[in-house]
Backbone atoms as SQL, in Angstrom:
CREATE TABLE atoms (id INTEGER PRIMARY KEY, chain TEXT, resi INTEGER, resn TEXT, atom TEXT, x REAL, y REAL, z REAL);
INSERT INTO atoms VALUES
  (1, 'A', 1, 'UNK', 'N', -15.228, 76.434, -46.195),
  (2, 'A', 1, 'UNK', 'CA', -14.099, 75.548, -46.101),
  (3, 'A', 1, 'UNK', 'C', -13.105, 75.857, -47.252),
  (4, 'A', 2, 'UNK', 'N', -11.879, 76.122, -46.859),
  (5, 'A', 2, 'UNK', 'CA', -10.899, 76.482, -47.866),
  (6, 'A', 2, 'UNK', 'C', -10.028, 75.257, -48.256),
  (7, 'A', 3, 'UNK', 'N', -9.058, 75.453, -49.172),
  (8, 'A', 3, 'UNK', 'CA', -8.301, 74.389, -49.693),
  (9, 'A', 3, 'UNK', 'C', -7.443, 73.699, -48.586),
  (10, 'A', 4, 'UNK', 'N', -7.003, 74.428, -47.629),
  (11, 'A', 4, 'UNK', 'CA', -6.216, 73.831, -46.561),
  (12, 'A', 4, 'UNK', 'C', -7.076, 72.877, -45.721),
  (13, 'A', 5, 'UNK', 'N', -8.310, 73.222, -45.453),
  (14, 'A', 5, 'UNK', 'CA', -9.215, 72.372, -44.705),
  (15, 'A', 5, 'UNK', 'C', -9.473, 71.100, -45.465),
  (16, 'A', 6, 'UNK', 'N', -9.742, 71.232, -46.777),
  (17, 'A', 6, 'UNK', 'CA', -9.983, 70.031, -47.629),
  (18, 'A', 6, 'UNK', 'C', -8.745, 69.156, -47.665),
  (19, 'A', 7, 'UNK', 'N', -7.589, 69.698, -47.840),
  (20, 'A', 7, 'UNK', 'CA', -6.352, 68.955, -47.860),
  (21, 'A', 7, 'UNK', 'C', -6.167, 68.206, -46.519),
  (22, 'A', 8, 'UNK', 'N', -6.498, 68.883, -45.410),
  (23, 'A', 8, 'UNK', 'CA', -6.322, 68.260, -44.107),
  (24, 'A', 8, 'UNK', 'C', -7.315, 67.087, -43.992),
  (25, 'A', 9, 'UNK', 'N', -8.510, 67.215, -44.416),
  (26, 'A', 9, 'UNK', 'CA', -9.482, 66.142, -44.354),
  (27, 'A', 9, 'UNK', 'C', -9.040, 64.940, -45.231),
  (28, 'A', 10, 'UNK', 'N', -8.502, 65.223, -46.419),
  (29, 'A', 10, 'UNK', 'CA', -8.005, 64.153, -47.255),
  (30, 'A', 10, 'UNK', 'C', -6.848, 63.435, -46.599),
  (31, 'A', 11, 'UNK', 'N', -5.959, 64.204, -45.994),
  (32, 'A', 11, 'UNK', 'CA', -4.780, 63.622, -45.297),
  (33, 'A', 11, 'UNK', 'C', -5.215, 62.771, -44.127),
  (34, 'A', 12, 'UNK', 'N', -6.200, 63.208, -43.340),
  (35, 'A', 12, 'UNK', 'CA', -6.672, 62.429, -42.200),
  (36, 'A', 12, 'UNK', 'C', -7.369, 61.139, -42.716),
  (37, 'A', 13, 'UNK', 'N', -8.108, 61.204, -43.815),
  (38, 'A', 13, 'UNK', 'CA', -8.723, 60.007, -44.353),
  (39, 'A', 13, 'UNK', 'C', -7.678, 58.987, -44.845),
  (40, 'A', 14, 'UNK', 'N', -6.627, 59.476, -45.449),
  (41, 'A', 14, 'UNK', 'CA', -5.542, 58.569, -45.886),
  (42, 'A', 14, 'UNK', 'C', -4.816, 57.899, -44.743),
  (43, 'A', 15, 'UNK', 'N', -4.590, 58.670, -43.685),
  (44, 'A', 15, 'UNK', 'CA', -3.934, 58.133, -42.507),
  (45, 'A', 15, 'UNK', 'C', -4.835, 57.098, -41.842),
  (46, 'A', 16, 'UNK', 'N', -6.124, 57.350, -41.698),
  (47, 'A', 16, 'UNK', 'CA', -7.056, 56.412, -41.114),
  (48, 'A', 16, 'UNK', 'C', -7.122, 55.120, -41.934),
  (49, 'A', 17, 'UNK', 'N', -7.147, 55.288, -43.263),
  (50, 'A', 17, 'UNK', 'CA', -7.177, 54.096, -44.148),
  (51, 'A', 17, 'UNK', 'C', -5.933, 53.268, -43.974),
  (52, 'A', 18, 'UNK', 'N', -4.761, 53.918, -43.943),
  (53, 'A', 18, 'UNK', 'CA', -3.506, 53.193, -43.825),
  (54, 'A', 18, 'UNK', 'C', -3.438, 52.448, -42.472),
  (55, 'A', 19, 'UNK', 'N', -3.887, 53.088, -41.422),
  (56, 'A', 19, 'UNK', 'CA', -3.799, 52.478, -40.095),
  (57, 'A', 19, 'UNK', 'C', -4.753, 51.257, -40.029),
  (58, 'A', 20, 'UNK', 'N', -5.892, 51.329, -40.632),
  (59, 'A', 20, 'UNK', 'CA', -6.825, 50.191, -40.594),
  (60, 'A', 20, 'UNK', 'C', -6.396, 49.061, -41.494),
  (61, 'A', 21, 'UNK', 'N', -5.544, 49.330, -42.495),
  (62, 'A', 21, 'UNK', 'CA', -5.135, 48.279, -43.394),
  (63, 'A', 21, 'UNK', 'C', -3.860, 47.571, -42.964),
  (64, 'A', 22, 'UNK', 'N', -3.175, 48.063, -41.970),
  (65, 'A', 22, 'UNK', 'CA', -1.927, 47.426, -41.604),
  (66, 'A', 22, 'UNK', 'C', -2.138, 46.109, -40.840),
  (67, 'A', 23, 'UNK', 'N', -1.152, 45.261, -40.898),
  (68, 'A', 23, 'UNK', 'CA', -1.208, 43.975, -40.204),
  (69, 'A', 23, 'UNK', 'C', -1.162, 44.192, -38.714),
  (70, 'A', 24, 'UNK', 'N', -1.838, 43.317, -37.966),
  (71, 'A', 24, 'UNK', 'CA', -1.733, 43.425, -36.500),
  (72, 'A', 24, 'UNK', 'C', -0.322, 42.971, -36.066),
  (73, 'A', 25, 'UNK', 'N', 0.173, 43.540, -34.991),
  (74, 'A', 25, 'UNK', 'CA', 1.476, 43.172, -34.516),
  (75, 'A', 25, 'UNK', 'C', 1.508, 41.781, -33.902),
  (76, 'A', 26, 'UNK', 'N', 2.681, 41.210, -33.819),
  (77, 'A', 26, 'UNK', 'CA', 2.849, 39.890, -33.177),
  (78, 'A', 26, 'UNK', 'C', 2.573, 40.006, -31.675),
  (79, 'A', 27, 'UNK', 'N', 1.894, 38.988, -31.111),
  (80, 'A', 27, 'UNK', 'CA', 1.653, 38.908, -29.733),
  (81, 'A', 27, 'UNK', 'C', 2.144, 37.541, -29.235),
  (82, 'A', 28, 'UNK', 'N', 2.639, 37.518, -28.031),
  (83, 'A', 28, 'UNK', 'CA', 3.071, 36.234, -27.480),
  (84, 'A', 28, 'UNK', 'C', 1.876, 35.492, -26.900),
  (85, 'A', 29, 'UNK', 'N', 1.665, 34.240, -27.307),
  (86, 'A', 29, 'UNK', 'CA', 0.509, 33.489, -26.839),
  (87, 'A', 29, 'UNK', 'C', 0.607, 33.124, -25.358),
  (88, 'A', 30, 'UNK', 'N', 1.811, 32.970, -24.848),
  (89, 'A', 30, 'UNK', 'CA', 1.962, 32.541, -23.445),
  (90, 'A', 30, 'UNK', 'C', 2.704, 33.522, -22.570),
  (91, 'A', 31, 'UNK', 'N', 2.939, 34.714, -23.077),
  (92, 'A', 31, 'UNK', 'CA', 3.636, 35.737, -22.290),
  (93, 'A', 31, 'UNK', 'C', 5.150, 35.654, -22.294),
  (94, 'A', 32, 'UNK', 'N', 5.712, 34.683, -23.003),
  (95, 'A', 32, 'UNK', 'CA', 7.151, 34.528, -23.120),
  (96, 'A', 32, 'UNK', 'C', 7.640, 35.065, -24.474),
  (97, 'A', 33, 'UNK', 'N', 8.883, 35.440, -24.541),
  (98, 'A', 33, 'UNK', 'CA', 9.486, 35.899, -25.789),
  (99, 'A', 33, 'UNK', 'C', 9.358, 34.792, -26.858),
  (100, 'A', 34, 'UNK', 'N', 8.872, 35.108, -28.039),
  (101, 'A', 34, 'UNK', 'CA', 8.713, 34.048, -29.036),
  (102, 'A', 34, 'UNK', 'C', 10.001, 33.695, -29.730),
  (103, 'A', 35, 'UNK', 'N', 11.062, 34.477, -29.484),
  (104, 'A', 35, 'UNK', 'CA', 12.369, 34.171, -30.083),
  (105, 'A', 35, 'UNK', 'C', 13.254, 33.395, -29.158),
  (106, 'A', 36, 'UNK', 'N', 13.524, 33.924, -27.974),
  (107, 'A', 36, 'UNK', 'CA', 14.467, 33.265, -27.088),
  (108, 'A', 36, 'UNK', 'C', 13.810, 32.343, -26.078),
  (109, 'A', 37, 'UNK', 'N', 12.544, 32.520, -25.804),
  (110, 'A', 37, 'UNK', 'CA', 11.780, 31.704, -24.864),
  (111, 'A', 37, 'UNK', 'C', 12.324, 31.726, -23.407),
  (112, 'A', 38, 'UNK', 'N', 13.309, 32.585, -23.134),
  (113, 'A', 38, 'UNK', 'CA', 13.896, 32.618, -21.823),
  (114, 'A', 38, 'UNK', 'C', 13.271, 33.676, -20.931),
  (115, 'A', 39, 'UNK', 'N', 12.830, 34.794, -21.502),
  (116, 'A', 39, 'UNK', 'CA', 12.351, 35.936, -20.744),
  (117, 'A', 39, 'UNK', 'C', 10.894, 36.155, -21.009),
  (118, 'A', 40, 'UNK', 'N', 10.269, 36.890, -20.076),
  (119, 'A', 40, 'UNK', 'CA', 8.908, 37.324, -20.253),
  (120, 'A', 40, 'UNK', 'C', 8.871, 38.405, -21.349),
  (121, 'A', 41, 'UNK', 'N', 7.858, 38.351, -22.189),
  (122, 'A', 41, 'UNK', 'CA', 7.727, 39.376, -23.247),
  (123, 'A', 41, 'UNK', 'C', 7.232, 40.705, -22.639),
  (124, 'A', 42, 'UNK', 'N', 7.637, 41.766, -23.229),
  (125, 'A', 42, 'UNK', 'CA', 7.147, 43.084, -22.844),
  (126, 'A', 42, 'UNK', 'C', 5.616, 43.098, -23.087),
  (127, 'A', 43, 'UNK', 'N', 4.882, 43.695, -22.210),
  (128, 'A', 43, 'UNK', 'CA', 3.410, 43.700, -22.295),
  (129, 'A', 43, 'UNK', 'C', 2.949, 44.214, -23.692),
  (130, 'A', 44, 'UNK', 'N', 2.047, 43.431, -24.296),
  (131, 'A', 44, 'UNK', 'CA', 1.459, 43.785, -25.595),
  (132, 'A', 44, 'UNK', 'C', 2.402, 43.500, -26.783),
  (133, 'A', 45, 'UNK', 'N', 3.484, 42.841, -26.541),
  (134, 'A', 45, 'UNK', 'CA', 4.415, 42.507, -27.658),
  (135, 'A', 45, 'UNK', 'C', 4.704, 40.999, -27.658),
  (136, 'A', 46, 'UNK', 'N', 5.606, 40.568, -28.501),
  (137, 'A', 46, 'UNK', 'CA', 5.968, 39.186, -28.599),
  (138, 'A', 46, 'UNK', 'C', 7.438, 38.913, -28.181),
  (139, 'A', 47, 'UNK', 'N', 8.159, 40.000, -27.839),
  (140, 'A', 47, 'UNK', 'CA', 9.585, 39.874, -27.592),
  (141, 'A', 47, 'UNK', 'C', 9.952, 40.490, -26.239),
  (142, 'A', 48, 'UNK', 'N', 11.067, 40.012, -25.665),
  (143, 'A', 48, 'UNK', 'CA', 11.551, 40.541, -24.413),
  (144, 'A', 48, 'UNK', 'C', 12.416, 41.779, -24.605),
  (145, 'A', 49, 'UNK', 'N', 12.926, 41.956, -25.830),
  (146, 'A', 49, 'UNK', 'CA', 13.794, 43.111, -26.095),
  (147, 'A', 49, 'UNK', 'C', 13.796, 43.435, -27.624),
  (148, 'A', 50, 'UNK', 'N', 14.295, 44.602, -27.947),
  (149, 'A', 50, 'UNK', 'CA', 14.360, 44.992, -29.327),
  (150, 'A', 50, 'UNK', 'C', 15.350, 44.054, -30.077),
  (151, 'A', 51, 'UNK', 'N', 16.397, 43.590, -29.467),
  (152, 'A', 51, 'UNK', 'CA', 17.353, 42.685, -30.062),
  (153, 'A', 51, 'UNK', 'C', 16.691, 41.376, -30.502),
  (154, 'A', 52, 'UNK', 'N', 15.870, 40.831, -29.622),
  (155, 'A', 52, 'UNK', 'CA', 15.189, 39.558, -29.942),
  (156, 'A', 52, 'UNK', 'C', 14.242, 39.779, -31.157),
  (157, 'A', 53, 'UNK', 'N', 13.567, 40.914, -31.115),
  (158, 'A', 53, 'UNK', 'CA', 12.703, 41.228, -32.279),
  (159, 'A', 53, 'UNK', 'C', 13.447, 41.322, -33.587),
  (160, 'A', 54, 'UNK', 'N', 14.613, 42.004, -33.516),
  (161, 'A', 54, 'UNK', 'CA', 15.426, 42.166, -34.737),
  (162, 'A', 54, 'UNK', 'C', 15.950, 40.777, -35.191),
  (163, 'A', 55, 'UNK', 'N', 16.364, 39.909, -34.260),
  (164, 'A', 55, 'UNK', 'CA', 16.855, 38.594, -34.623),
  (165, 'A', 55, 'UNK', 'C', 15.741, 37.786, -35.244),
  (166, 'A', 56, 'UNK', 'N', 14.553, 37.835, -34.693),
  (167, 'A', 56, 'UNK', 'CA', 13.399, 37.075, -35.186),
  (168, 'A', 56, 'UNK', 'C', 13.081, 37.483, -36.644),
  (169, 'A', 57, 'UNK', 'N', 12.975, 38.799, -36.860),
  (170, 'A', 57, 'UNK', 'CA', 12.605, 39.290, -38.206),
  (171, 'A', 57, 'UNK', 'C', 13.714, 39.018, -39.196),
  (172, 'A', 58, 'UNK', 'N', 14.987, 39.120, -38.778),
  (173, 'A', 58, 'UNK', 'CA', 16.096, 38.770, -39.672),
  (174, 'A', 58, 'UNK', 'C', 16.027, 37.312, -40.038),
  (175, 'A', 59, 'UNK', 'N', 15.760, 36.422, -39.134),
  (176, 'A', 59, 'UNK', 'CA', 15.657, 35.026, -39.395),
  (177, 'A', 59, 'UNK', 'C', 14.470, 34.724, -40.347),
  (178, 'A', 60, 'UNK', 'N', 13.349, 35.385, -40.150),
  (179, 'A', 60, 'UNK', 'CA', 12.187, 35.204, -41.019),
  (180, 'A', 60, 'UNK', 'C', 12.542, 35.632, -42.454),
  (181, 'A', 61, 'UNK', 'N', 13.244, 36.717, -42.566),
  (182, 'A', 61, 'UNK', 'CA', 13.658, 37.240, -43.904),
  (183, 'A', 61, 'UNK', 'C', 14.622, 36.222, -44.535),
  (184, 'A', 62, 'UNK', 'N', 15.543, 35.663, -43.784),
  (185, 'A', 62, 'UNK', 'CA', 16.514, 34.720, -44.336),
  (186, 'A', 62, 'UNK', 'C', 15.820, 33.429, -44.745),
  (187, 'A', 63, 'UNK', 'N', 14.808, 32.987, -44.000),
  (188, 'A', 63, 'UNK', 'CA', 14.054, 31.780, -44.404),
  (189, 'A', 63, 'UNK', 'C', 13.373, 31.988, -45.737),
  (190, 'A', 64, 'UNK', 'N', 12.834, 33.167, -45.953),
  (191, 'A', 64, 'UNK', 'CA', 12.185, 33.472, -47.238),
  (192, 'A', 64, 'UNK', 'C', 13.194, 33.475, -48.347),
  (193, 'A', 65, 'UNK', 'N', 14.398, 33.955, -48.139),
  (194, 'A', 65, 'UNK', 'CA', 15.458, 33.971, -49.096),
  (195, 'A', 65, 'UNK', 'C', 15.943, 32.601, -49.498),
  (196, 'A', 66, 'UNK', 'N', 15.864, 31.662, -48.539),
  (197, 'A', 66, 'UNK', 'CA', 16.407, 30.308, -48.744),
  (198, 'A', 66, 'UNK', 'C', 15.382, 29.362, -49.378),
  (199, 'A', 67, 'UNK', 'N', 14.179, 29.790, -49.660),
  (200, 'A', 67, 'UNK', 'CA', 13.158, 28.924, -50.168),
  (201, 'A', 67, 'UNK', 'C', 13.600, 28.248, -51.463),
  (202, 'A', 68, 'UNK', 'N', 13.529, 26.909, -51.518),
  (203, 'A', 68, 'UNK', 'CA', 13.887, 26.172, -52.706),
  (204, 'A', 68, 'UNK', 'C', 12.696, 25.261, -53.000),
  (205, 'A', 69, 'UNK', 'N', 12.051, 25.410, -54.153),
  (206, 'A', 69, 'UNK', 'CA', 10.894, 24.561, -54.462),
  (207, 'A', 69, 'UNK', 'C', 11.308, 23.127, -54.640),
  (208, 'A', 70, 'UNK', 'N', 10.358, 22.241, -54.318),
  (209, 'A', 70, 'UNK', 'CA', 10.589, 20.790, -54.490),
  (210, 'A', 70, 'UNK', 'C', 10.738, 20.438, -55.983),
  (211, 'A', 71, 'UNK', 'N', 11.503, 19.382, -56.220),
  (212, 'A', 71, 'UNK', 'CA', 11.637, 18.956, -57.609),
  (213, 'A', 71, 'UNK', 'C', 10.383, 18.235, -58.059),
  (214, 'A', 72, 'UNK', 'N', 9.471, 17.926, -57.142),
  (215, 'A', 72, 'UNK', 'CA', 8.221, 17.291, -57.451),
  (216, 'A', 72, 'UNK', 'C', 7.112, 18.370, -57.499),
  (217, 'A', 73, 'UNK', 'N', 6.562, 18.631, -58.668),
  (218, 'A', 73, 'UNK', 'CA', 5.587, 19.767, -58.777),
  (219, 'A', 73, 'UNK', 'C', 4.420, 19.666, -57.829),
  (220, 'A', 74, 'UNK', 'N', 3.923, 18.503, -57.496),
  (221, 'A', 74, 'UNK', 'CA', 2.770, 18.367, -56.607),
  (222, 'A', 74, 'UNK', 'C', 3.103, 18.788, -55.187),
  (223, 'A', 75, 'UNK', 'N', 4.386, 18.845, -54.800),
  (224, 'A', 75, 'UNK', 'CA', 4.748, 19.262, -53.463),
  (225, 'A', 75, 'UNK', 'C', 4.743, 20.782, -53.284),
  (226, 'A', 76, 'UNK', 'N', 4.804, 21.561, -54.391),
  (227, 'A', 76, 'UNK', 'CA', 4.828, 22.986, -54.325),
  (228, 'A', 76, 'UNK', 'C', 3.441, 23.563, -54.110),
  (229, 'A', 77, 'UNK', 'N', 3.260, 24.438, -53.095),
  (230, 'A', 77, 'UNK', 'CA', 1.920, 24.920, -52.810),
  (231, 'A', 77, 'UNK', 'C', 1.171, 25.622, -53.938),
  (232, 'A', 78, 'UNK', 'N', 1.868, 26.188, -54.845),
  (233, 'A', 78, 'UNK', 'CA', 1.219, 26.952, -55.930),
  (234, 'A', 78, 'UNK', 'C', 0.787, 26.103, -57.105),
  (235, 'A', 79, 'UNK', 'N', 1.146, 24.820, -57.076),
  (236, 'A', 79, 'UNK', 'CA', 0.856, 23.921, -58.244),
  (237, 'A', 79, 'UNK', 'C', -0.216, 22.919, -57.964),
  (238, 'A', 80, 'UNK', 'N', -1.343, 23.321, -57.431),
  (239, 'A', 80, 'UNK', 'CA', -2.421, 22.317, -57.142),
  (240, 'A', 80, 'UNK', 'C', -3.636, 22.608, -57.902);
């Protein structure tokens, strides 16, 4: 086994590790688009189109940016 074979094995192991560690994709629980709720979702996904997926993830990002902690410390999830 030469250096190229060893490098290939290391690369394959890293790829397999990364694939197993990634989050599972969103799935629609009822077969409808989870964003617009008007259309049937594409099989194996949560959205009816790429545009709905982009809108959903943009909205999720914006919600995280708007987070404002409560003025009451006991209401904040990290302060228990």
